[in-house]
Legacy VTK file of the C-alpha trace (Angstrom):
# vtk DataFile Version 3.0
C-alpha trace
ASCII
DATASET POLYDATA
POINTS 515 float
-21.927 -16.120 -30.382
-19.757 -14.983 -27.562
-18.911 -17.574 -24.758
-19.659 -16.786 -21.290
-17.151 -16.547 -18.957
-17.042 -18.379 -15.598
-15.648 -16.980 -12.145
-14.974 -18.717 -8.991
-17.316 -17.012 -7.488
-20.454 -18.691 -9.037
-20.967 -20.995 -6.573
-24.599 -22.436 -8.485
-23.308 -24.797 -10.842
-27.221 -25.459 -12.383
-27.536 -21.770 -13.088
-23.916 -21.702 -15.097
-24.758 -25.073 -16.699
-27.882 -23.764 -17.761
-26.854 -20.632 -18.981
-23.933 -22.454 -21.061
-26.115 -25.151 -22.112
-28.968 -22.190 -23.223
-26.297 -20.978 -25.255
-24.662 -23.893 -26.935
-28.307 -24.688 -28.295
-28.486 -21.709 -29.538
-24.966 -21.128 -31.146
-26.367 -24.991 -32.942
-29.197 -24.394 -34.114
-30.773 -27.023 -32.131
-33.966 -26.632 -29.638
-32.730 -28.680 -26.238
-29.578 -29.909 -24.878
-28.610 -32.188 -21.119
-25.158 -31.624 -19.640
-24.993 -34.814 -17.663
-21.796 -34.958 -14.885
-20.052 -38.248 -13.451
-21.773 -39.554 -10.340
-19.066 -41.834 -8.429
-21.506 -42.768 -5.578
-24.093 -44.210 -8.609
-21.005 -45.018 -11.040
-23.252 -43.400 -13.838
-23.705 -40.116 -15.612
-26.993 -37.942 -13.886
-28.271 -35.026 -15.806
-26.512 -31.675 -13.862
-28.674 -29.414 -16.663
-31.099 -29.168 -19.270
-32.771 -26.769 -21.586
-35.751 -27.471 -23.739
-36.954 -30.523 -22.106
-39.710 -31.574 -19.623
-38.687 -33.426 -15.987
-40.922 -36.294 -17.382
-38.956 -36.271 -21.159
-35.537 -36.468 -19.198
-36.784 -39.138 -17.189
-37.241 -41.153 -20.635
-33.660 -40.469 -21.462
-31.868 -41.900 -18.495
-31.067 -45.250 -20.689
-29.802 -42.648 -23.286
-27.304 -41.615 -20.764
-26.144 -45.151 -19.440
-25.414 -46.177 -23.041
-25.669 -44.470 -26.084
-24.494 -40.947 -25.106
-21.328 -41.885 -23.568
-20.294 -43.961 -26.585
-21.484 -41.420 -28.897
-19.278 -38.365 -26.828
-15.856 -40.392 -27.224
-17.086 -41.580 -30.821
-15.222 -40.271 -33.781
-18.934 -40.042 -35.442
-20.306 -37.635 -33.150
-23.040 -36.503 -35.598
-26.139 -39.353 -35.447
-30.044 -39.778 -34.896
-31.245 -40.570 -31.798
-33.563 -43.310 -34.226
-30.193 -45.077 -35.319
-28.614 -44.937 -31.974
-31.902 -46.196 -29.783
-34.446 -47.627 -31.911
-36.135 -48.720 -28.749
-36.212 -45.230 -27.633
-39.694 -43.170 -28.121
-38.000 -39.820 -29.848
-38.225 -37.086 -26.626
-40.434 -34.287 -27.902
-38.863 -30.439 -26.500
-40.967 -27.923 -24.822
-42.326 -26.652 -28.022
-43.996 -29.907 -28.794
-41.127 -30.877 -31.872
-40.020 -34.268 -31.576
-36.205 -34.536 -31.422
-33.605 -36.625 -33.576
-30.095 -35.255 -34.792
-28.218 -35.522 -31.905
-24.342 -34.614 -31.318
-22.338 -35.516 -27.927
-18.830 -34.383 -26.588
-17.141 -35.116 -23.263
-16.549 -32.938 -20.392
-12.715 -33.125 -19.386
-10.137 -31.817 -16.851
-6.888 -33.047 -18.639
-6.972 -36.421 -19.386
-10.333 -37.083 -16.569
-13.908 -37.104 -17.822
-16.133 -35.337 -15.456
-19.295 -35.198 -17.905
-20.583 -35.120 -21.309
-22.597 -32.389 -22.995
-25.246 -33.247 -25.946
-27.288 -31.550 -27.930
-30.713 -31.928 -29.432
-32.412 -30.914 -33.274
-36.051 -31.205 -34.249
-36.501 -34.286 -36.096
-37.117 -32.276 -39.644
-33.952 -30.967 -39.110
-30.499 -31.721 -40.775
-28.080 -33.710 -38.840
-25.215 -32.518 -36.877
-21.566 -32.045 -39.031
-18.169 -32.129 -38.204
-17.997 -28.213 -38.692
-20.540 -28.246 -35.482
-17.763 -30.154 -33.388
-15.306 -27.290 -32.493
-18.264 -24.940 -31.657
-19.966 -27.476 -29.267
-16.116 -28.353 -28.372
-15.672 -24.207 -26.999
-18.944 -24.819 -24.918
-17.840 -28.003 -23.298
-14.730 -26.491 -22.266
-16.457 -23.919 -20.488
-18.952 -26.626 -18.697
-16.349 -28.935 -17.648
-14.399 -25.566 -16.125
-17.655 -24.473 -14.092
-17.720 -27.907 -12.772
-14.280 -27.781 -12.051
-14.337 -24.342 -10.435
-17.549 -25.316 -8.123
-16.119 -27.967 -7.126
-12.947 -26.042 -5.971
-14.912 -23.405 -4.367
-16.993 -26.389 -2.313
-13.343 -27.654 -1.419
-12.207 -24.137 -0.126
-15.834 -23.987 1.641
-15.280 -27.014 3.591
-11.468 -26.580 4.224
-12.508 -22.989 5.459
-15.125 -24.057 7.668
-12.892 -27.049 8.664
-10.646 -24.687 9.876
-13.003 -22.477 11.409
-14.302 -25.197 13.522
-10.700 -25.995 14.634
-9.831 -22.564 15.493
-13.118 -21.587 17.016
-13.326 -25.323 19.084
-9.961 -24.641 20.092
-9.075 -24.966 23.694
-6.444 -22.093 23.678
-7.367 -18.184 22.498
-6.976 -17.648 19.239
-7.056 -14.028 17.272
-6.112 -13.006 14.239
-4.765 -9.373 13.347
-3.762 -7.083 10.623
-0.744 -5.321 10.084
-2.101 -2.656 12.548
-2.982 -4.887 15.061
-6.476 -4.390 13.980
-8.759 -7.695 15.357
-9.849 -9.419 12.626
-10.911 -12.885 14.458
-11.482 -13.894 18.055
-12.484 -17.395 19.096
-14.784 -18.432 21.714
-11.671 -19.641 24.046
-10.524 -15.978 23.772
-14.575 -15.329 24.736
-13.963 -17.176 27.705
-10.336 -15.820 28.751
-10.873 -12.047 28.233
-14.304 -11.697 29.121
-15.093 -9.836 25.969
-17.764 -10.868 23.327
-16.635 -11.407 19.667
-18.520 -7.800 18.444
-17.019 -5.913 21.161
-13.588 -6.222 19.830
-13.625 -6.830 15.926
-11.748 -3.863 14.479
-10.424 -2.515 17.303
-6.682 -2.565 18.360
-5.558 -5.854 20.592
-3.426 -2.976 22.375
-6.504 -1.298 23.892
-8.434 -5.208 24.808
-5.586 -6.866 26.068
-3.312 -4.510 27.417
-0.051 -6.504 27.065
1.810 -6.100 29.707
5.438 -7.859 30.657
6.300 -8.974 34.376
7.595 -5.380 35.104
3.979 -4.398 33.912
5.599 -2.163 30.425
3.380 -2.310 27.714
4.570 -4.497 25.422
2.152 -3.251 22.880
3.832 -0.298 22.522
7.719 -1.182 22.547
7.780 -4.922 21.415
4.990 -5.400 19.266
6.008 -7.682 16.324
3.479 -6.302 14.001
4.641 -2.625 14.458
8.583 -2.720 15.772
10.469 -5.472 14.320
9.671 -4.986 10.546
13.531 -6.536 9.808
12.604 -9.640 11.988
12.067 -12.394 9.473
10.866 -15.108 12.227
7.795 -16.712 11.277
6.682 -17.044 14.610
7.286 -15.069 17.464
6.900 -15.936 21.188
6.341 -13.348 24.048
5.000 -14.006 27.488
3.515 -11.413 29.890
-0.045 -10.364 31.727
-3.366 -9.459 29.764
-6.257 -8.031 31.424
-9.843 -9.196 31.053
-12.941 -7.212 30.772
-13.615 -6.770 34.539
-9.708 -5.824 35.130
-7.882 -9.446 36.401
-4.889 -10.172 35.316
-4.046 -13.260 33.440
-0.770 -14.719 32.636
-0.005 -16.066 28.984
2.269 -16.781 26.356
1.579 -14.996 23.323
2.717 -16.834 19.820
2.898 -14.922 16.758
2.394 -16.757 13.422
2.919 -14.175 11.202
2.288 -13.991 7.311
4.824 -11.339 5.503
4.840 -9.407 2.248
7.828 -9.846 -0.114
9.368 -7.328 1.391
9.639 -8.825 4.825
6.659 -6.323 6.508
3.987 -8.015 8.578
0.832 -8.161 6.587
-1.157 -10.371 9.240
-0.687 -12.765 12.038
-2.381 -15.623 14.020
-1.938 -15.046 17.693
-2.162 -18.103 19.828
-2.789 -16.906 23.584
-1.954 -19.568 26.196
-3.240 -18.961 29.634
-0.359 -20.403 31.951
-2.051 -18.699 35.023
-2.132 -22.489 36.234
1.126 -23.173 35.183
2.527 -20.416 37.401
-0.086 -21.127 40.554
1.471 -24.573 40.630
4.649 -23.052 40.449
3.615 -20.699 43.361
2.592 -23.673 45.121
5.119 -25.751 44.323
7.576 -22.661 46.045
5.069 -22.416 48.891
5.580 -26.066 49.568
8.670 -26.289 50.376
9.142 -22.960 51.912
6.506 -24.015 54.484
7.985 -27.729 54.483
11.522 -26.624 55.067
10.202 -24.105 57.602
8.023 -26.497 59.374
10.250 -29.705 59.310
13.372 -27.999 60.208
11.806 -26.420 63.863
11.000 -30.112 65.192
13.687 -31.923 63.760
15.991 -29.573 65.329
14.696 -29.861 68.782
14.756 -33.868 68.241
18.254 -33.720 67.287
19.552 -31.334 69.789
17.775 -33.493 72.633
18.790 -36.782 71.240
22.379 -35.560 71.002
22.194 -34.243 74.604
20.685 -37.064 76.175
22.892 -39.724 74.673
26.396 -37.960 75.889
28.251 -39.932 78.162
30.625 -37.389 79.650
27.727 -36.726 81.672
24.951 -38.484 83.206
21.287 -37.347 83.445
18.700 -37.729 86.160
15.525 -39.524 85.961
13.543 -36.237 85.664
16.022 -34.403 82.994
15.675 -37.664 80.879
11.572 -37.775 81.336
11.288 -33.890 80.555
13.668 -34.373 77.365
11.954 -37.361 75.872
8.530 -35.892 76.677
9.975 -33.009 74.382
11.062 -35.621 71.896
7.430 -37.173 71.791
5.958 -33.719 71.558
7.679 -33.208 68.268
7.231 -36.500 66.910
3.852 -35.926 66.982
3.743 -32.752 65.906
5.897 -34.171 62.663
3.389 -37.022 62.780
0.352 -34.627 62.718
1.747 -32.456 59.777
2.324 -35.866 57.680
-1.426 -36.891 58.252
-2.469 -33.200 56.862
-0.142 -33.906 53.914
-1.777 -36.971 53.104
-5.278 -36.258 53.479
-4.561 -33.323 51.784
-3.572 -35.354 48.936
-6.164 -37.598 49.041
-8.720 -35.009 48.994
-7.001 -33.037 46.163
-7.004 -36.579 44.085
-10.593 -37.745 44.997
-9.313 -40.735 46.539
-10.948 -39.908 49.704
-13.790 -42.682 50.491
-16.709 -41.660 52.901
-18.084 -44.247 55.164
-20.991 -41.983 56.572
-22.843 -42.948 59.678
-25.486 -41.206 61.599
-23.626 -38.437 63.808
-24.101 -36.284 66.505
-22.462 -33.156 66.235
-22.995 -31.632 69.505
-21.126 -34.519 71.306
-18.241 -34.433 68.709
-17.939 -30.360 69.282
-18.025 -31.173 73.187
-15.067 -33.924 72.530
-12.637 -31.868 70.740
-13.173 -28.731 73.113
-12.456 -30.813 76.169
-9.143 -32.208 74.488
-7.934 -28.826 73.242
-8.884 -26.633 76.372
-6.088 -28.037 78.091
-3.837 -26.425 75.820
-5.378 -22.833 77.083
-5.995 -21.315 79.972
-6.874 -17.889 78.234
-9.996 -18.840 76.344
-13.984 -19.616 77.472
-15.685 -22.163 75.332
-19.080 -21.885 74.358
-21.488 -25.006 72.901
-24.639 -23.747 71.625
-26.519 -26.732 70.439
-30.221 -27.177 70.904
-31.256 -30.029 72.628
-33.485 -30.968 69.376
-30.471 -30.713 67.263
-30.565 -33.183 64.672
-28.464 -36.116 63.908
-26.772 -35.894 60.148
-24.933 -38.360 58.479
-21.535 -37.972 57.810
-18.048 -39.791 58.598
-17.174 -39.173 62.361
-13.637 -38.617 61.972
-13.617 -36.646 59.415
-15.925 -34.366 61.160
-13.627 -34.389 64.223
-11.330 -33.056 62.088
-13.120 -30.116 60.901
-13.953 -29.499 64.139
-10.556 -29.738 65.807
-8.702 -27.493 62.740
-11.408 -24.594 63.550
-11.456 -24.688 66.521
-7.497 -24.730 66.676
-7.537 -22.318 64.668
-10.099 -19.537 66.660
-7.370 -20.506 69.446
-4.200 -19.590 67.880
-5.026 -16.541 65.937
-7.012 -14.852 69.687
-3.694 -15.145 71.315
-5.001 -12.794 74.045
-7.451 -15.118 75.004
-11.548 -14.710 74.866
-14.262 -16.602 73.863
-14.353 -19.478 71.488
-18.208 -20.154 70.344
-18.963 -23.305 68.670
-22.799 -23.085 67.826
-25.586 -25.386 65.508
-28.557 -24.344 64.120
-31.431 -25.861 61.100
-31.730 -24.186 58.057
-34.606 -25.622 56.314
-33.196 -28.949 54.957
-29.821 -28.561 55.920
-27.579 -27.683 59.707
-25.147 -25.012 60.091
-22.712 -24.956 62.276
-20.173 -21.840 63.191
-16.846 -21.401 65.114
-16.353 -17.740 66.242
-13.680 -16.379 67.758
-12.823 -12.616 69.370
-9.013 -12.824 67.838
-7.306 -10.821 65.352
-9.358 -11.071 62.266
-8.142 -11.451 58.621
-7.927 -8.805 56.557
-10.277 -8.490 53.559
-7.670 -8.560 51.121
-6.769 -11.996 52.150
-10.388 -13.890 52.609
-10.358 -15.118 48.705
-7.508 -17.141 49.465
-8.316 -18.402 52.949
-9.198 -21.946 52.195
-6.142 -22.540 49.004
-3.599 -25.282 49.399
-0.638 -23.694 51.715
-2.249 -20.286 52.187
-1.527 -18.460 55.280
-2.461 -14.794 56.029
1.634 -13.761 56.618
0.540 -10.035 58.591
1.987 -8.711 61.651
1.239 -11.098 64.572
0.256 -14.134 62.202
4.156 -14.474 61.281
4.868 -16.061 64.459
1.677 -18.731 64.348
3.076 -22.042 62.961
1.268 -23.653 60.443
1.462 -25.013 56.747
-1.568 -23.405 55.483
-3.584 -26.857 55.073
-6.324 -26.885 57.870
-9.197 -24.831 56.090
-8.449 -26.052 52.658
-9.046 -29.669 54.631
-12.081 -28.339 56.034
-13.492 -27.115 53.304
-12.640 -30.124 50.810
-14.132 -32.500 53.600
-17.366 -30.316 54.011
-18.151 -30.294 50.229
-16.923 -34.118 49.865
-20.060 -34.308 52.182
-22.344 -32.334 50.157
-21.645 -29.175 52.065
-20.283 -25.459 51.849
-18.270 -23.672 53.904
-17.866 -19.959 54.386
-15.659 -17.265 56.435
-16.379 -13.996 57.502
-14.040 -11.927 59.501
-13.746 -8.468 60.989
-10.326 -7.424 61.722
-9.149 -6.663 65.296
-12.441 -8.109 66.232
-12.429 -11.894 65.350
-13.842 -14.584 62.941
-16.339 -16.687 62.056
-15.929 -19.625 60.121
-19.483 -21.590 59.133
-20.140 -24.558 57.297
-23.580 -26.661 56.180
-24.494 -30.055 56.039
-27.422 -31.777 54.662
-30.082 -33.009 57.152
-30.231 -36.892 57.846
-33.603 -38.515 59.478
-36.018 -36.523 61.902
-35.261 -34.435 64.438
-34.512 -36.360 67.854
LINES 1 516
515 0 1 2 3 4 5 6 7 8 9 10 11 12 13 14 15 16 17 18 19 20 21 22 23 24 25 26 27 28 29 30 31 32 33 34 35 36 37 38 39 40 41 42 43 44 45 46 47 48 49 50 51 52 53 54 55 56 57 58 59 60 61 62 63 64 65 66 67 68 69 70 71 72 73 74 75 76 77 78 79 80 81 82 83 84 85 86 87 88 89 90 91 92 93 94 95 96 97 98 99 100 101 102 103 104 105 106 107 108 109 110 111 112 113 114 115 116 117 118 119 120 121 122 123 124 125 126 127 128 129 130 131 132 133 134 135 136 137 138 139 140 141 142 143 144 145 146 147 148 149 150 151 152 153 154 155 156 157 158 159 160 161 162 163 164 165 166 167 168 169 170 171 172 173 174 175 176 177 178 179 180 181 182 183 184 185 186 187 188 189 190 191 192 193 194 195 196 197 198 199 200 201 202 203 204 205 206 207 208 209 210 211 212 213 214 215 216 217 218 219 220 221 222 223 224 225 226 227 228 229 230 231 232 233 234 235 236 237 238 239 240 241 242 243 244 245 246 247 248 249 250 251 252 253 254 255 256 257 258 259 260 261 262 263 264 265 266 267 268 269 270 271 272 273 274 275 276 277 278 279 280 281 282 283 284 285 286 287 288 289 290 291 292 293 294 295 296 297 298 299 300 301 302 303 304 305 306 307 308 309 310 311 312 313 314 315 316 317 318 319 320 321 322 323 324 325 326 327 328 329 330 331 332 333 334 335 336 337 338 339 340 341 342 343 344 345 346 347 348 349 350 351 352 353 354 355 356 357 358 359 360 361 362 363 364 365 366 367 368 369 370 371 372 373 374 375 376 377 378 379 380 381 382 383 384 385 386 387 388 389 390 391 392 393 394 395 396 397 398 399 400 401 402 403 404 405 406 407 408 409 410 411 412 413 414 415 416 417 418 419 420 421 422 423 424 425 426 427 428 429 430 431 432 433 434 435 436 437 438 439 440 441 442 443 444 445 446 447 448 449 450 451 452 453 454 455 456 457 458 459 460 461 462 463 464 465 466 467 468 469 470 471 472 473 474 475 476 477 478 479 480 481 482 483 484 485 486 487 488 489 490 491 492 493 494 495 496 497 498 499 500 501 502 503 504 505 506 507 508 509 510 511 512 513 514
């Protein structure tokens, strides 16, 4: 009788063992049989497959697996009767109703390791098994051992595959796999988030059509430098390229693409796993650092040069200065020192806001009074502007930190003055909206280009166009305002019409009843 061949793909181990067992029983003229495997957790043999025996009969044969069958499997005398091995056990009955007595057993081995055993039973009236039967059963025992080993390997491979897929899927970096023609085979969740494409949208498509990978000069990397198509003679297993990819909605993302390439014996790429590192934040940090150095260099240099110039002049001994000249010089030095102090305070406050170290000490605050206080202080700096404060007499008290609210209004009103150099009206107004209040500062100045609106509230961001180039500042005021308002649980917005003015508004939660 032909022994069935077992492939790695057969993962239903019980069905496979039952097939082997059935053929073994038929080949040896038996009527029942059992395959048992070693269970490390229970430290005993347990039934993995059975043929010709009912579940109740199998239960009664458990003592046989614990002692007699294992001993018989390794014994030189492998043909015996159950009645001799275990006189205390009632002889089992096959599904056909025949009592079983002759038994033969052999171990299932992989190398020198025993992983289970197989035993075959014959009806009581049949003859005992002989030495001739041992080689036949040994062939089936080998097949059963191989099947168990294969099933275990398949299980391990499936577990490892699942583990690797889980690692790739949950990686913070974008990971995709491609074939030799750059068709996308895999696309993890981070890639979906990074690009905006769903996995099903990209599988099978070429990565150049999806990502449109380009260098800093916006030249296509896919067409001229793709590791899978033009570097056939390059034997490096890992190739790194830097550039820009495009998301589904057209946004640019700075990335570093790391290709881990699998090659054929001839050295040609077969497939690759591509790690896509989003370096946009790194680029933002680099740009921010450059902006800080540029802004601070300019903003610090001017007052320091003025202070240095006046102190050098006033301390000259070759020329006496009258009191009025000394006072004027010292006043300029004081003003420039205040300017430096104000700049440093802004930097420190921005640092505290950015790191989350700002602790709010809230108390009931009347925003109309703070607005009036700020206007009284700032209107002395200009003779071109008219200030209007529009709050209802019953405007409610809100809960906030007074000094920070004054900082926000000061920044907004100072900006309104700076960015309306030809004068006009600056309006500070307040109104109640459901469960919050809205404060707005409007000017009639130069306005803000639409292209600059998205960057207004970023650190060190300034509108660099036309007249704005002559307006001093380091680009921290609006960032500070927005951060303070959000720390109070509010929101900040801006609208503008170039050439007609801007409106900055913020909301804050209500506190208490209207007064």
